[in-house]
Structure formats: C-alpha cells, structure tokens
NUPA-773427 format. One record per residue: residue in one letter; residue number from 1; y, x, z of N, C-alpha, C, O in turn. Coordinates in nm, 2 decimals. Layout:
<nodes>
[node 'A'; NUM; [Y; X; Z]; [Y; X; Z]; [Y; X; Z]; [Y; X; Z]]
...
</nodes>
This chain:
<nodes>
[node 'M'; 1; [-2.89; 2.36; -0.08]; [-2.83; 2.25; -0.15]; [-2.71; 2.30; -0.24]; [-2.63; 2.38; -0.19]]
[node 'N'; 2; [-2.70; 2.25; -0.36]; [-2.60; 2.29; -0.45]; [-2.47; 2.22; -0.41]; [-2.47; 2.10; -0.38]]
[node 'Y'; 3; [-2.36; 2.29; -0.42]; [-2.23; 2.23; -0.40]; [-2.18; 2.15; -0.52]; [-2.18; 2.20; -0.63]]
[node 'M'; 4; [-2.13; 2.03; -0.50]; [-2.07; 1.95; -0.60]; [-1.93; 1.93; -0.57]; [-1.90; 1.87; -0.47]]
[node 'P'; 5; [-1.84; 1.98; -0.66]; [-1.69; 1.96; -0.62]; [-1.64; 1.82; -0.64]; [-1.70; 1.74; -0.72]]
[node 'G'; 6; [-1.53; 1.79; -0.57]; [-1.46; 1.66; -0.59]; [-1.55; 1.54; -0.54]; [-1.63; 1.55; -0.45]]
[node 'T'; 7; [-1.52; 1.43; -0.61]; [-1.58; 1.31; -0.58]; [-1.73; 1.30; -0.61]; [-1.80; 1.22; -0.56]]
[node 'A'; 8; [-1.78; 1.40; -0.69]; [-1.92; 1.40; -0.72]; [-2.01; 1.42; -0.59]; [-2.12; 1.38; -0.58]]
[node 'S'; 9; [-1.95; 1.49; -0.49]; [-2.02; 1.51; -0.36]; [-2.04; 1.38; -0.29]; [-2.12; 1.37; -0.20]]
[node 'L'; 10; [-1.97; 1.27; -0.33]; [-1.99; 1.14; -0.26]; [-2.11; 1.06; -0.32]; [-2.14; 0.95; -0.27]]
[node 'I'; 11; [-2.17; 1.11; -0.43]; [-2.28; 1.03; -0.49]; [-2.39; 1.01; -0.39]; [-2.46; 0.90; -0.39]]
[node 'Q'; 12; [-2.41; 1.10; -0.30]; [-2.52; 1.09; -0.20]; [-2.48; 0.98; -0.09]; [-2.57; 0.94; -0.02]]
[node 'D'; 13; [-2.36; 0.94; -0.09]; [-2.31; 0.83; 0.01]; [-2.32; 0.69; -0.05]; [-2.29; 0.60; 0.02]]
[node 'I'; 14; [-2.36; 0.68; -0.17]; [-2.37; 0.55; -0.24]; [-2.47; 0.46; -0.15]; [-2.57; 0.52; -0.11]]
[node 'D'; 15; [-2.44; 0.34; -0.14]; [-2.53; 0.24; -0.06]; [-2.53; 0.26; 0.09]; [-2.62; 0.21; 0.15]]
[node 'K'; 16; [-2.44; 0.34; 0.14]; [-2.42; 0.36; 0.28]; [-2.29; 0.29; 0.33]; [-2.20; 0.27; 0.25]]
[node 'K'; 17; [-2.29; 0.25; 0.46]; [-2.18; 0.18; 0.51]; [-2.07; 0.28; 0.54]; [-2.09; 0.38; 0.61]]
[node 'H'; 18; [-1.94; 0.25; 0.50]; [-1.83; 0.33; 0.52]; [-1.71; 0.26; 0.57]; [-1.69; 0.14; 0.56]]
[node 'L'; 19; [-1.62; 0.34; 0.64]; [-1.49; 0.29; 0.68]; [-1.39; 0.36; 0.59]; [-1.40; 0.48; 0.57]]
[node 'V'; 20; [-1.30; 0.28; 0.54]; [-1.19; 0.33; 0.45]; [-1.06; 0.30; 0.51]; [-1.03; 0.18; 0.53]]
[node 'L'; 21; [-0.98; 0.40; 0.53]; [-0.84; 0.38; 0.58]; [-0.75; 0.39; 0.46]; [-0.75; 0.49; 0.39]]
[node 'L'; 22; [-0.67; 0.28; 0.44]; [-0.58; 0.28; 0.32]; [-0.44; 0.33; 0.35]; [-0.40; 0.33; 0.47]]
[node 'R'; 23; [-0.37; 0.36; 0.25]; [-0.23; 0.42; 0.27]; [-0.14; 0.32; 0.33]; [-0.04; 0.36; 0.40]]
[node 'D'; 24; [-0.16; 0.19; 0.32]; [-0.07; 0.09; 0.38]; [-0.12; 0.06; 0.52]; [-0.06; -0.03; 0.59]]
[node 'G'; 25; [-0.22; 0.13; 0.58]; [-0.26; 0.11; 0.71]; [-0.38; 0.02; 0.74]; [-0.43; 0.01; 0.85]]
[node 'R'; 26; [-0.42; -0.05; 0.63]; [-0.54; -0.14; 0.65]; [-0.66; -0.06; 0.66]; [-0.68; 0.05; 0.61]]
[node 'T'; 27; [-0.76; -0.12; 0.73]; [-0.89; -0.06; 0.75]; [-1.00; -0.15; 0.69]; [-1.01; -0.27; 0.72]]
[node 'L'; 28; [-1.08; -0.09; 0.60]; [-1.18; -0.17; 0.54]; [-1.32; -0.11; 0.58]; [-1.33; 0.01; 0.59]]
[node 'I'; 29; [-1.42; -0.19; 0.60]; [-1.55; -0.15; 0.62]; [-1.65; -0.22; 0.53]; [-1.64; -0.34; 0.52]]
[node 'G'; 30; [-1.73; -0.14; 0.46]; [-1.82; -0.20; 0.36]; [-1.92; -0.10; 0.31]; [-1.91; 0.02; 0.34]]
[node 'Y'; 31; [-2.01; -0.15; 0.22]; [-2.11; -0.06; 0.16]; [-2.05; 0.00; 0.03]; [-2.01; -0.07; -0.06]]
[node 'L'; 32; [-2.05; 0.13; 0.02]; [-2.00; 0.20; -0.10]; [-2.10; 0.18; -0.21]; [-2.22; 0.22; -0.20]]
[node 'R'; 33; [-2.06; 0.11; -0.32]; [-2.15; 0.08; -0.43]; [-2.12; 0.17; -0.55]; [-2.21; 0.20; -0.63]]
[node 'S'; 34; [-1.99; 0.22; -0.57]; [-1.96; 0.30; -0.68]; [-1.84; 0.38; -0.66]; [-1.75; 0.35; -0.57]]
[node 'I'; 35; [-1.83; 0.50; -0.73]; [-1.71; 0.59; -0.72]; [-1.70; 0.66; -0.85]; [-1.80; 0.68; -0.92]]
[node 'D'; 36; [-1.58; 0.69; -0.89]; [-1.56; 0.76; -1.01]; [-1.48; 0.89; -0.99]; [-1.45; 0.92; -0.88]]
[node 'Q'; 37; [-1.44; 0.96; -1.10]; [-1.38; 1.09; -1.09]; [-1.24; 1.08; -1.03]; [-1.19; 1.18; -0.99]]
[node 'F'; 38; [-1.18; 0.96; -1.02]; [-1.05; 0.94; -0.96]; [-1.06; 0.90; -0.82]; [-0.95; 0.86; -0.75]]
[node 'A'; 39; [-1.18; 0.89; -0.76]; [-1.20; 0.84; -0.62]; [-1.17; 0.70; -0.61]; [-1.15; 0.65; -0.50]]
[node 'N'; 40; [-1.18; 0.62; -0.72]; [-1.17; 0.48; -0.71]; [-1.30; 0.43; -0.65]; [-1.41; 0.48; -0.68]]
[node 'L'; 41; [-1.30; 0.34; -0.56]; [-1.42; 0.29; -0.48]; [-1.45; 0.15; -0.51]; [-1.35; 0.07; -0.53]]
[node 'V'; 42; [-1.57; 0.11; -0.51]; [-1.62; -0.03; -0.51]; [-1.69; -0.05; -0.38]; [-1.80; 0.02; -0.35]]
[node 'L'; 43; [-1.64; -0.14; -0.29]; [-1.71; -0.17; -0.16]; [-1.77; -0.31; -0.17]; [-1.71; -0.40; -0.23]]
[node 'H'; 44; [-1.89; -0.32; -0.11]; [-1.96; -0.45; -0.11]; [-1.97; -0.50; 0.03]; [-1.98; -0.42; 0.12]]
[node 'Q'; 45; [-1.97; -0.63; 0.05]; [-1.98; -0.69; 0.19]; [-1.87; -0.63; 0.27]; [-1.89; -0.59; 0.39]]
[node 'T'; 46; [-1.75; -0.63; 0.22]; [-1.63; -0.57; 0.28]; [-1.57; -0.66; 0.38]; [-1.56; -0.78; 0.36]]
[node 'V'; 47; [-1.53; -0.60; 0.50]; [-1.45; -0.67; 0.59]; [-1.32; -0.59; 0.62]; [-1.33; -0.47; 0.62]]
[node 'E'; 48; [-1.21; -0.66; 0.64]; [-1.09; -0.59; 0.68]; [-1.08; -0.60; 0.83]; [-1.08; -0.71; 0.89]]
[node 'R'; 49; [-1.08; -0.49; 0.90]; [-1.07; -0.49; 1.04]; [-0.93; -0.46; 1.09]; [-0.86; -0.37; 1.05]]
[node 'I'; 50; [-0.89; -0.55; 1.18]; [-0.75; -0.55; 1.23]; [-0.76; -0.51; 1.38]; [-0.84; -0.58; 1.46]]
[node 'H'; 51; [-0.69; -0.40; 1.42]; [-0.69; -0.36; 1.56]; [-0.56; -0.39; 1.63]; [-0.46; -0.36; 1.57]]
[node 'V'; 52; [-0.57; -0.45; 1.74]; [-0.45; -0.47; 1.83]; [-0.49; -0.44; 1.97]; [-0.57; -0.52; 2.03]]
[node 'G'; 53; [-0.43; -0.34; 2.02]; [-0.47; -0.30; 2.16]; [-0.62; -0.26; 2.17]; [-0.67; -0.18; 2.09]]
[node 'K'; 54; [-0.69; -0.33; 2.26]; [-0.83; -0.30; 2.28]; [-0.91; -0.42; 2.21]; [-1.03; -0.43; 2.25]]
[node 'K'; 55; [-0.85; -0.49; 2.12]; [-0.92; -0.60; 2.06]; [-0.92; -0.57; 1.91]; [-0.84; -0.50; 1.85]]
[node 'Y'; 56; [-1.02; -0.63; 1.84]; [-1.03; -0.62; 1.69]; [-1.09; -0.75; 1.64]; [-1.16; -0.82; 1.71]]
[node 'G'; 57; [-1.06; -0.78; 1.51]; [-1.11; -0.89; 1.44]; [-1.15; -0.85; 1.30]; [-1.08; -0.77; 1.24]]
[node 'D'; 58; [-1.25; -0.91; 1.24]; [-1.29; -0.88; 1.11]; [-1.27; -1.00; 1.02]; [-1.31; -1.11; 1.05]]
[node 'I'; 59; [-1.20; -0.97; 0.90]; [-1.18; -1.07; 0.80]; [-1.27; -1.04; 0.68]; [-1.25; -0.94; 0.62]]
[node 'P'; 60; [-1.36; -1.13; 0.65]; [-1.45; -1.10; 0.54]; [-1.37; -1.10; 0.41]; [-1.29; -1.19; 0.38]]
[node 'R'; 61; [-1.39; -1.00; 0.32]; [-1.32; -0.98; 0.20]; [-1.42; -0.98; 0.08]; [-1.37; -0.99; -0.04]]
[node 'G'; 62; [-1.55; -0.96; 0.10]; [-1.64; -0.96; -0.02]; [-1.64; -0.83; -0.09]; [-1.64; -0.72; -0.03]]
[node 'I'; 63; [-1.64; -0.83; -0.22]; [-1.63; -0.71; -0.31]; [-1.49; -0.66; -0.32]; [-1.40; -0.74; -0.35]]
[node 'F'; 64; [-1.47; -0.54; -0.29]; [-1.33; -0.48; -0.29]; [-1.33; -0.36; -0.38]; [-1.41; -0.27; -0.36]]
[node 'V'; 65; [-1.23; -0.35; -0.47]; [-1.21; -0.24; -0.55]; [-1.08; -0.17; -0.50]; [-0.98; -0.23; -0.49]]
[node 'V'; 66; [-1.10; -0.04; -0.47]; [-0.99; 0.04; -0.41]; [-0.95; 0.15; -0.50]; [-1.03; 0.23; -0.54]]
[node 'R'; 67; [-0.82; 0.15; -0.54]; [-0.77; 0.26; -0.62]; [-0.77; 0.39; -0.54]; [-0.73; 0.39; -0.43]]
[node 'G'; 68; [-0.82; 0.50; -0.60]; [-0.84; 0.63; -0.53]; [-0.71; 0.68; -0.46]; [-0.72; 0.74; -0.35]]
[node 'E'; 69; [-0.60; 0.66; -0.52]; [-0.48; 0.72; -0.47]; [-0.43; 0.64; -0.34]; [-0.35; 0.69; -0.27]]
[node 'N'; 70; [-0.49; 0.53; -0.31]; [-0.46; 0.46; -0.19]; [-0.55; 0.49; -0.07]; [-0.53; 0.44; 0.04]]
[node 'V'; 71; [-0.65; 0.57; -0.09]; [-0.75; 0.61; 0.01]; [-0.69; 0.73; 0.09]; [-0.66; 0.83; 0.04]]
[node 'V'; 72; [-0.68; 0.71; 0.22]; [-0.64; 0.81; 0.31]; [-0.76; 0.88; 0.38]; [-0.76; 1.00; 0.39]]
[node 'L'; 73; [-0.86; 0.80; 0.41]; [-0.97; 0.85; 0.48]; [-1.09; 0.77; 0.44]; [-1.09; 0.65; 0.43]]
[node 'L'; 74; [-1.21; 0.84; 0.42]; [-1.33; 0.77; 0.39]; [-1.44; 0.83; 0.48]; [-1.45; 0.96; 0.48]]
[node 'G'; 75; [-1.51; 0.75; 0.56]; [-1.61; 0.81; 0.65]; [-1.73; 0.72; 0.66]; [-1.71; 0.60; 0.66]]
[node 'E'; 76; [-1.85; 0.78; 0.66]; [-1.97; 0.70; 0.68]; [-1.98; 0.65; 0.83]; [-1.94; 0.72; 0.92]]
[node 'I'; 77; [-2.03; 0.53; 0.84]; [-2.05; 0.47; 0.97]; [-2.19; 0.49; 1.02]; [-2.28; 0.47; 0.94]]
[node 'D'; 78; [-2.21; 0.55; 1.14]; [-2.34; 0.56; 1.20]; [-2.39; 0.43; 1.25]; [-2.33; 0.37; 1.34]]
[node 'L'; 79; [-2.49; 0.37; 1.18]; [-2.53; 0.23; 1.21]; [-2.59; 0.22; 1.35]; [-2.58; 0.12; 1.41]]
[node 'E'; 80; [-2.64; 0.33; 1.41]; [-2.70; 0.33; 1.54]; [-2.59; 0.32; 1.65]; [-2.61; 0.27; 1.76]]
[node 'K'; 81; [-2.47; 0.38; 1.62]; [-2.36; 0.38; 1.72]; [-2.26; 0.28; 1.69]; [-2.16; 0.27; 1.76]]
[node 'E'; 82; [-2.28; 0.20; 1.58]; [-2.17; 0.11; 1.54]; [-2.14; 0.00; 1.65]; [-2.02; -0.03; 1.67]]
[node 'S'; 83; [-2.24; -0.04; 1.72]; [-2.22; -0.14; 1.83]; [-2.17; -0.09; 1.96]; [-2.13; -0.16; 2.05]]
[node 'D'; 84; [-2.17; 0.05; 1.97]; [-2.12; 0.11; 2.10]; [-1.97; 0.13; 2.09]; [-1.92; 0.24; 2.07]]
[node 'T'; 85; [-1.89; 0.03; 2.11]; [-1.75; 0.04; 2.10]; [-1.69; -0.02; 2.23]; [-1.73; -0.12; 2.28]]
[node 'P'; 86; [-1.58; 0.04; 2.28]; [-1.51; -0.01; 2.40]; [-1.42; -0.13; 2.36]; [-1.36; -0.19; 2.45]]
[node 'L'; 87; [-1.41; -0.16; 2.23]; [-1.32; -0.27; 2.19]; [-1.39; -0.40; 2.20]; [-1.51; -0.41; 2.18]]
[node 'Q'; 88; [-1.31; -0.51; 2.22]; [-1.36; -0.64; 2.23]; [-1.34; -0.72; 2.09]; [-1.22; -0.72; 2.04]]
[node 'Q'; 89; [-1.44; -0.77; 2.04]; [-1.43; -0.85; 1.91]; [-1.38; -0.99; 1.95]; [-1.43; -1.06; 2.03]]
[node 'V'; 90; [-1.27; -1.03; 1.87]; [-1.22; -1.17; 1.89]; [-1.22; -1.24; 1.76]; [-1.25; -1.18; 1.65]]
[node 'S'; 91; [-1.18; -1.37; 1.76]; [-1.18; -1.45; 1.63]; [-1.07; -1.40; 1.54]; [-0.98; -1.34; 1.59]]
[node 'I'; 92; [-1.08; -1.44; 1.42]; [-0.98; -1.41; 1.32]; [-0.84; -1.46; 1.36]; [-0.74; -1.40; 1.35]]
[node 'E'; 93; [-0.84; -1.59; 1.40]; [-0.72; -1.66; 1.44]; [-0.65; -1.58; 1.55]; [-0.53; -1.56; 1.55]]
[node 'E'; 94; [-0.73; -1.54; 1.65]; [-0.67; -1.48; 1.77]; [-0.62; -1.34; 1.73]; [-0.51; -1.31; 1.78]]
[node 'I'; 95; [-0.69; -1.26; 1.65]; [-0.64; -1.13; 1.62]; [-0.52; -1.14; 1.53]; [-0.43; -1.05; 1.54]]
[node 'L'; 96; [-0.51; -1.24; 1.44]; [-0.39; -1.25; 1.35]; [-0.27; -1.29; 1.44]; [-0.16; -1.24; 1.41]]
[node 'E'; 97; [-0.29; -1.37; 1.54]; [-0.18; -1.41; 1.62]; [-0.13; -1.29; 1.71]; [-0.01; -1.27; 1.72]]
[node 'E'; 98; [-0.23; -1.21; 1.76]; [-0.19; -1.09; 1.83]; [-0.12; -0.99; 1.75]; [-0.02; -0.93; 1.79]]
[node 'Q'; 99; [-0.16; -0.98; 1.62]; [-0.09; -0.89; 1.53]; [0.05; -0.94; 1.50]; [0.14; -0.86; 1.49]]
[node 'R'; 100; [0.07; -1.07; 1.48]; [0.20; -1.12; 1.46]; [0.29; -1.10; 1.57]; [0.41; -1.06; 1.55]]
[node 'V'; 101; [0.24; -1.12; 1.69]; [0.32; -1.10; 1.81]; [0.36; -0.95; 1.83]; [0.47; -0.91; 1.86]]
[node 'E'; 102; [0.26; -0.86; 1.80]; [0.29; -0.72; 1.80]; [0.40; -0.67; 1.70]; [0.49; -0.59; 1.74]]
[node 'Q'; 103; [0.39; -0.73; 1.58]; [0.49; -0.69; 1.48]; [0.63; -0.75; 1.51]; [0.73; -0.68; 1.49]]
[node 'Q'; 104; [0.63; -0.87; 1.57]; [0.76; -0.92; 1.61]; [0.82; -0.84; 1.72]; [0.94; -0.82; 1.72]]
[node 'T'; 105; [0.74; -0.80; 1.82]; [0.79; -0.71; 1.93]; [0.84; -0.58; 1.87]; [0.95; -0.53; 1.92]]
[node 'K'; 106; [0.77; -0.52; 1.78]; [0.81; -0.40; 1.72]; [0.95; -0.41; 1.64]; [1.04; -0.33; 1.65]]
[node 'Q'; 107; [0.96; -0.53; 1.57]; [1.09; -0.55; 1.50]; [1.21; -0.57; 1.60]; [1.32; -0.52; 1.57]]
[node 'E'; 108; [1.18; -0.64; 1.71]; [1.29; -0.66; 1.80]; [1.33; -0.53; 1.87]; [1.45; -0.50; 1.89]]
[node 'S'; 109; [1.23; -0.44; 1.89]; [1.26; -0.31; 1.95]; [1.34; -0.23; 1.85]; [1.43; -0.15; 1.89]]
[node 'E'; 110; [1.31; -0.23; 1.72]; [1.38; -0.16; 1.62]; [1.53; -0.21; 1.62]; [1.62; -0.13; 1.60]]
[node 'K'; 111; [1.55; -0.34; 1.62]; [1.68; -0.40; 1.62]; [1.77; -0.34; 1.74]; [1.88; -0.31; 1.72]]
[node 'L'; 112; [1.70; -0.34; 1.86]; [1.77; -0.29; 1.97]; [1.81; -0.14; 1.96]; [1.92; -0.10; 2.00]]
[node 'K'; 113; [1.72; -0.06; 1.90]; [1.75; 0.08; 1.87]; [1.87; 0.10; 1.78]; [1.96; 0.18; 1.80]]
[node 'V'; 114; [1.86; 0.02; 1.67]; [1.97; 0.03; 1.57]; [2.10; -0.01; 1.63]; [2.21; 0.05; 1.60]]
[node 'Q'; 115; [2.10; -0.12; 1.71]; [2.22; -0.17; 1.78]; [2.28; -0.06; 1.87]; [2.40; -0.04; 1.87]]
[node 'A'; 116; [2.19; 0.01; 1.95]; [2.23; 0.11; 2.04]; [2.29; 0.23; 1.96]; [2.39; 0.29; 2.01]]
[node 'L'; 117; [2.24; 0.26; 1.85]; [2.29; 0.37; 1.77]; [2.43; 0.33; 1.71]; [2.52; 0.42; 1.70]]
[node 'K'; 118; [2.44; 0.21; 1.66]; [2.57; 0.16; 1.61]; [2.68; 0.17; 1.71]; [2.79; 0.21; 1.68]]
[node 'E'; 119; [2.64; 0.13; 1.84]; [2.74; 0.14; 1.94]; [2.79; 0.28; 1.97]; [2.90; 0.30; 2.02]]
[node 'R'; 120; [2.71; 0.38; 1.94]; [2.74; 0.52; 1.96]; [2.80; 0.58; 1.83]; [2.83; 0.70; 1.82]]
[node 'G'; 121; [2.82; 0.50; 1.73]; [2.89; 0.54; 1.60]; [2.79; 0.61; 1.51]; [2.83; 0.68; 1.41]]
[node 'L'; 122; [2.66; 0.59; 1.53]; [2.56; 0.65; 1.44]; [2.50; 0.54; 1.35]; [2.50; 0.42; 1.39]]
[node 'S'; 123; [2.45; 0.57; 1.23]; [2.38; 0.48; 1.15]; [2.25; 0.53; 1.11]; [2.23; 0.65; 1.09]]
[node 'V'; 124; [2.15; 0.44; 1.09]; [2.02; 0.48; 1.05]; [1.99; 0.41; 0.91]; [2.01; 0.29; 0.90]]
[node 'P'; 125; [1.95; 0.49; 0.81]; [1.93; 0.43; 0.68]; [1.81; 0.34; 0.69]; [1.71; 0.36; 0.76]]
[node 'R'; 126; [1.82; 0.22; 0.62]; [1.71; 0.13; 0.62]; [1.59; 0.19; 0.54]; [1.61; 0.27; 0.45]]
[node 'A'; 127; [1.47; 0.15; 0.58]; [1.35; 0.20; 0.52]; [1.34; 0.17; 0.37]; [1.29; 0.25; 0.29]]
[node 'D'; 128; [1.40; 0.05; 0.33]; [1.39; 0.02; 0.19]; [1.49; 0.09; 0.10]; [1.47; 0.09; -0.02]]
[node 'T'; 129; [1.58; 0.16; 0.16]; [1.68; 0.24; 0.08]; [1.64; 0.39; 0.07]; [1.70; 0.47; 0.00]]
[node 'L'; 130; [1.54; 0.43; 0.15]; [1.50; 0.57; 0.15]; [1.44; 0.62; 0.02]; [1.45; 0.74; -0.02]]
[node 'D'; 131; [1.38; 0.53; -0.06]; [1.32; 0.57; -0.19]; [1.43; 0.60; -0.29]; [1.40; 0.66; -0.39]]
[node 'E'; 132; [1.55; 0.57; -0.27]; [1.66; 0.59; -0.36]; [1.70; 0.74; -0.37]; [1.77; 0.78; -0.46]]
[node 'Y'; 133; [1.66; 0.82; -0.27]; [1.71; 0.96; -0.26]; [1.61; 1.05; -0.33]; [1.64; 1.17; -0.33]]
</nodes>
C-alpha cells in the first residue's frame, strides 16, 4: 500500500461511521462524507453525544460541517462493537438535565476553591482573563 501524507490518507474512510472529538469538548458521531486539505469535515446523519457519568444521550444534528482546526480526535467506529457499551442510553431531556446539574455542581465547587484561596491571601486569575497574557 502506498503511503498518502496528511488528510489524503482519510480518503479511504469516506462513507464510514466516525466519532469526532471537538476542541470545545463536544463529541459528534456521523458518517464522514467529505474532507479537504485543511481537515475540514462534512458529517452526515450526525448526532451529538453527551456523556454524564455512566449515562449518555444523543441529540440529532443532521449534516454537520466541522472546521479542521477544531478537530482533536477522529476515529472510525466499529459497527459490530458499537452496541457493546457499559453506558446506559437515556432521553435527551434527561441527559441535558444531568449535564446541567453536573455543571452547576462544578461551578459551586470552583467558587468554594476560590473562596478558600482568598481566605489564605491567594488569588486565582479568572479563565476569561488568561487570553490577555
């Protein structure tokens, strides 16, 4: 087999089911329909999968265009092993509520950490100010 450098090696993966992990943490699952030299992807029959603990939910998204610089991971899904998961699938409403509760718990935990550091005379830069440096 001849080696094809860069994104050209993904041509053989066209029309196969893939999982894409994005830079913002989202997970997409869909059929790879197109790719270009910048690793921009076109996914068909895409679902956004949300994981919370041992549960997951799929939100249908349809056709999805992903800019290459936002792709962290791209992997083909083995269709024979796809259903062999220890995770429990739940409804969209239930997984969104679980995600909201998890994010709220995380924010409260962060506030407690910042408060404890303030009491000790330390300060933590906010995440939105880190880009200024």
